[in-house]
C-alpha positions, 0 to 999 in steps of 0.5 A: 351793504345797503345803497342809499342812493338806490333805495332812495332812486327806487322810492322816488320812482314809485311816486304817482308822477311815474308811470312803469311799464310800456302799458301805462305810458300808452295809455298816457300818450295815446289813450289805449294799452294797445300802443304798447308796441309804439312806445317800444318803438319810440324808446329804441329810437330815443324819442322819448324822455324815458328811463328805465329801472331794470328792464322797465321802461318808465317815464314821468308824467311832466316829462312826457306833458313837456314832450308832446308840448314840445311836439306840437309847437314843431308842428304848429 
């Protein structure tokens, strides 16, 4: 039996708006994939707006952008 909600969520998660994997998130946030360990650290501390699909860490670009804006505002 197919669960259509799971299929819809998976299709939505594959949109260009979604970054899949710590390397992709590291490139988006820090400019280099070598910072993927920092992404895992922030995920472990619940400091990044991420979600998981299976074992993959995923994030929406707009959620990360909003997170960055909030960090900038808090530091100003």
